[in-house]
Short mmCIF file of the C-alpha atoms (twelve columns), coordinates in Angstrom:
data_MODEL
# 
_entry.id   MODEL 
# 
loop_
_atom_site.group_PDB 
_atom_site.id 
_atom_site.type_symbol 
_atom_site.label_atom_id 
_atom_site.label_alt_id 
_atom_site.label_comp_id 
_atom_site.label_asym_id 
_atom_site.label_seq_id 
_atom_site.Cartn_x 
_atom_site.Cartn_y 
_atom_site.Cartn_z 
_atom_site.pdbx_PDB_model_num 
ATOM 1   C CA . MET A 1   36.500 106.987 24.185  1 
ATOM 2   C CA . THR A 2   37.371 105.521 20.789  1 
ATOM 3   C CA . ALA A 3   40.332 106.492 18.682  1 
ATOM 4   C CA . PRO A 4   39.581 108.361 15.438  1 
ATOM 5   C CA . LEU A 5   39.702 106.340 12.253  1 
ATOM 6   C CA . PRO A 6   42.885 106.776 10.228  1 
ATOM 7   C CA . ALA A 7   42.635 108.994 7.160   1 
ATOM 8   C CA . ARG A 8   41.642 107.103 4.048   1 
ATOM 9   C CA . LYS A 9   44.609 106.585 1.745   1 
ATOM 10  C CA . PRO A 10  43.847 107.318 -1.943  1 
ATOM 11  C CA . GLN A 11  43.894 104.290 -4.191  1 
ATOM 12  C CA . SER A 12  46.097 104.493 -7.257  1 
ATOM 13  C CA . ASP A 13  44.684 101.346 -8.848  1 
ATOM 14  C CA . ILE A 14  41.730 103.116 -10.461 1 
ATOM 15  C CA . ASP A 15  41.143 101.687 -13.951 1 
ATOM 16  C CA . ILE A 16  40.509 104.927 -15.800 1 
ATOM 17  C CA . ASP A 17  40.121 103.107 -19.122 1 
ATOM 18  C CA . THR A 18  37.182 101.119 -17.739 1 
ATOM 19  C CA . LEU A 19  35.610 104.310 -16.395 1 
ATOM 20  C CA . GLU A 20  36.050 105.979 -19.782 1 
ATOM 21  C CA . ARG A 21  34.400 103.040 -21.563 1 
ATOM 22  C CA . LEU A 22  31.503 103.131 -19.105 1 
ATOM 23  C CA . ALA A 23  31.065 106.898 -19.560 1 
ATOM 24  C CA . HIS A 24  31.328 106.516 -23.340 1 
ATOM 25  C CA . ASN A 25  28.640 103.814 -23.379 1 
ATOM 26  C CA . MET A 26  26.343 105.838 -21.143 1 
ATOM 27  C CA . ASP A 27  26.841 109.217 -22.891 1 
ATOM 28  C CA . ASN A 28  28.176 108.694 -26.455 1 
ATOM 29  C CA . LEU A 29  27.527 105.148 -27.674 1 
ATOM 30  C CA . ILE A 30  25.182 105.733 -30.622 1 
ATOM 31  C CA . PRO A 31  25.823 108.244 -33.428 1 
ATOM 32  C CA . LEU A 32  22.708 109.974 -34.751 1 
ATOM 33  C CA . PRO A 33  22.708 109.523 -38.536 1 
ATOM 34  C CA . GLY A 34  23.399 112.672 -40.519 1 
ATOM 35  C CA . THR A 35  24.737 114.580 -37.506 1 
ATOM 36  C CA . GLU A 36  27.821 114.720 -35.327 1 
ATOM 37  C CA . ILE A 37  25.620 114.174 -32.270 1 
ATOM 38  C CA . ARG A 38  26.058 111.003 -30.226 1 
ATOM 39  C CA . VAL A 39  23.699 109.646 -27.594 1 
ATOM 40  C CA . GLY A 40  24.315 107.006 -25.011 1 
ATOM 41  C CA . LEU A 41  22.392 104.510 -22.989 1 
ATOM 42  C CA . ASP A 42  21.601 107.261 -20.471 1 
ATOM 43  C CA . ALA A 43  19.420 109.069 -23.030 1 
ATOM 44  C CA . VAL A 44  17.817 105.804 -24.148 1 
ATOM 45  C CA . LEU A 45  17.045 104.796 -20.537 1 
ATOM 46  C CA . GLY A 46  15.569 108.252 -19.996 1 
ATOM 47  C CA . PHE A 47  12.630 107.324 -22.201 1 
ATOM 48  C CA . VAL A 48  11.502 104.855 -19.513 1 
ATOM 49  C CA . PRO A 49  9.889  107.006 -16.805 1 
ATOM 50  C CA . VAL A 50  11.381 106.820 -13.294 1 
ATOM 51  C CA . VAL A 51  12.984 103.366 -13.630 1 
ATOM 52  C CA . GLY A 52  15.188 104.418 -16.557 1 
ATOM 53  C CA . ASP A 53  16.444 107.499 -14.731 1 
ATOM 54  C CA . LEU A 54  17.222 105.446 -11.625 1 
ATOM 55  C CA . LEU A 55  19.090 102.856 -13.705 1 
ATOM 56  C CA . ALA A 56  21.099 105.653 -15.352 1 
ATOM 57  C CA . LEU A 57  22.041 106.938 -11.891 1 
ATOM 58  C CA . THR A 58  23.855 103.698 -10.984 1 
ATOM 59  C CA . PRO A 59  26.903 104.233 -13.260 1 
ATOM 60  C CA . SER A 60  27.093 107.847 -12.069 1 
ATOM 61  C CA . VAL A 61  27.387 106.699 -8.468  1 
ATOM 62  C CA . TYR A 62  29.994 104.099 -9.449  1 
ATOM 63  C CA . ILE A 63  32.097 106.733 -11.235 1 
ATOM 64  C CA . TYR A 64  31.790 109.054 -8.221  1 
ATOM 65  C CA . ARG A 65  32.926 106.288 -5.857  1 
ATOM 66  C CA . GLN A 66  35.935 105.568 -8.072  1 
ATOM 67  C CA . GLY A 67  36.810 109.274 -7.934  1 
ATOM 68  C CA . HIS A 68  36.584 109.104 -4.146  1 
ATOM 69  C CA . ARG A 69  38.856 106.038 -4.136  1 
ATOM 70  C CA . ALA A 70  41.295 107.915 -6.362  1 
ATOM 71  C CA . GLY A 71  41.485 110.673 -3.753  1 
ATOM 72  C CA . VAL A 72  39.961 113.543 -5.723  1 
ATOM 73  C CA . SER A 73  39.609 116.759 -3.729  1 
ATOM 74  C CA . SER A 74  36.435 117.801 -1.935  1 
ATOM 75  C CA . HIS A 75  36.021 120.552 -4.520  1 
ATOM 76  C CA . THR A 76  36.173 117.998 -7.345  1 
ATOM 77  C CA . LYS A 77  33.723 115.735 -5.512  1 
ATOM 78  C CA . GLY A 78  31.387 118.712 -5.260  1 
ATOM 79  C CA . ARG A 79  31.647 119.286 -9.004  1 
ATOM 80  C CA . MET A 80  30.957 115.605 -9.618  1 
ATOM 81  C CA . ILE A 81  27.893 115.656 -7.350  1 
ATOM 82  C CA . PHE A 82  26.650 118.788 -9.134  1 
ATOM 83  C CA . ASN A 83  26.991 117.004 -12.501 1 
ATOM 84  C CA . ILE A 84  25.140 113.952 -11.185 1 
ATOM 85  C CA . ALA A 85  22.390 116.085 -9.624  1 
ATOM 86  C CA . MET A 86  21.864 118.077 -12.829 1 
ATOM 87  C CA . ASP A 87  21.754 114.899 -14.908 1 
ATOM 88  C CA . THR A 88  19.330 113.205 -12.524 1 
ATOM 89  C CA . LEU A 89  17.030 116.131 -11.725 1 
ATOM 90  C CA . ILE A 90  16.744 117.693 -15.169 1 
ATOM 91  C CA . GLY A 91  17.014 114.307 -16.847 1 
ATOM 92  C CA . SER A 92  13.886 113.162 -15.017 1 
ATOM 93  C CA . ILE A 93  11.701 115.818 -16.686 1 
ATOM 94  C CA . PRO A 94  9.875  114.156 -19.595 1 
ATOM 95  C CA . LEU A 95  11.183 115.153 -23.043 1 
ATOM 96  C CA . VAL A 96  13.161 118.168 -21.757 1 
ATOM 97  C CA . GLY A 97  15.301 115.806 -19.697 1 
ATOM 98  C CA . ASP A 98  15.869 113.501 -22.649 1 
ATOM 99  C CA . ILE A 99  17.145 116.389 -24.762 1 
ATOM 100 C CA . PHE A 100 19.255 117.617 -21.835 1 
ATOM 101 C CA . ASP A 101 20.823 114.141 -21.431 1 
ATOM 102 C CA . ILE A 102 22.003 114.236 -25.039 1 
ATOM 103 C CA . GLY A 103 23.981 117.427 -24.476 1 
ATOM 104 C CA . PHE A 104 25.094 117.413 -20.843 1 
ATOM 105 C CA . LYS A 105 27.044 114.106 -20.652 1 
ATOM 106 C CA . SER A 106 27.672 114.104 -16.900 1 
ATOM 107 C CA . LYS A 107 29.476 110.772 -16.851 1 
ATOM 108 C CA . VAL A 108 32.042 111.877 -19.435 1 
ATOM 109 C CA . LYS A 109 32.550 115.111 -17.460 1 
ATOM 110 C CA . ASN A 110 33.070 113.241 -14.196 1 
ATOM 111 C CA . VAL A 111 35.551 110.788 -15.678 1 
ATOM 112 C CA . ALA A 112 37.446 113.759 -17.144 1 
ATOM 113 C CA . LEU A 113 37.624 115.254 -13.628 1 
ATOM 114 C CA . ILE A 114 39.080 111.985 -12.304 1 
ATOM 115 C CA . ARG A 115 41.576 111.812 -15.188 1 
ATOM 116 C CA . GLU A 116 42.619 115.407 -14.497 1 
ATOM 117 C CA . HIS A 117 43.205 114.504 -10.852 1 
ATOM 118 C CA . LEU A 118 45.225 111.405 -11.762 1 
ATOM 119 C CA . SER A 119 47.285 113.386 -14.294 1 
ATOM 120 C CA . SER A 120 48.070 116.143 -11.807 1 
ATOM 121 C CA . SER A 121 48.937 113.538 -9.153  1 
ATOM 122 C CA . ALA A 122 51.271 111.789 -11.592 1 
ATOM 123 C CA . SER A 123 52.909 115.110 -12.503 1 
ATOM 124 C CA . ALA A 124 53.418 115.938 -8.832  1 
ATOM 125 C CA . GLU A 125 55.129 112.572 -8.381  1 
ATOM 126 C CA . GLY A 126 57.274 113.069 -11.491 1 
ATOM 127 C CA . ARG A 127 55.550 110.303 -13.476 1 
ATOM 128 C CA . GLN A 128 54.082 110.479 -16.957 1 
ATOM 129 C CA . PRO A 129 50.304 110.026 -16.867 1 
ATOM 130 C CA . GLU A 130 48.963 107.291 -19.110 1 
ATOM 131 C CA . HIS A 131 46.297 108.073 -21.665 1 
ATOM 132 C CA . ARG A 132 44.695 105.649 -24.023 1 
ATOM 133 C CA . ARG A 133 42.100 106.854 -26.500 1 
ATOM 134 C CA . LEU A 134 38.763 105.178 -26.874 1 
ATOM 135 C CA . PRO A 135 38.509 103.360 -30.224 1 
ATOM 136 C CA . ASP A 136 36.205 105.980 -31.764 1 
ATOM 137 C CA . GLU A 137 38.142 109.014 -30.501 1 
ATOM 138 C CA . ALA A 138 39.821 110.783 -33.337 1 
ATOM 139 C CA . ASP A 139 41.632 114.033 -33.771 1 
ATOM 140 C CA . PRO A 140 39.447 116.696 -35.346 1 
ATOM 141 C CA . PRO A 141 40.009 117.118 -39.099 1 
# 
């Protein structure tokens, strides 16, 4: 009989800034002229049937794995998987999925879930969580 594997220790070396840049590029990179709407590479890739949607799935899986490494709860992982599934399934429907991708922004949502976890973990340990804004983030007027 083999001994059970030891519980996986959460990693605290998650580079949240890199994840935020990735999510920003995939969900909010390009401003639409004359509007406050931003689209990312995810929406652009969505115009390429099948292959584009599969390519857009890769960063989603990477962000999920980083959340797992960070030790997010099972509930949070479930929320992240739901976001990825919605983005992938609805995003694969021609035209409807492209419009959905513009508004849903699953990668930004999932990185926010990881940041929330890291912030609450830091608070529980008595540390101040770090937060750096993306270059185009600004306070509302």
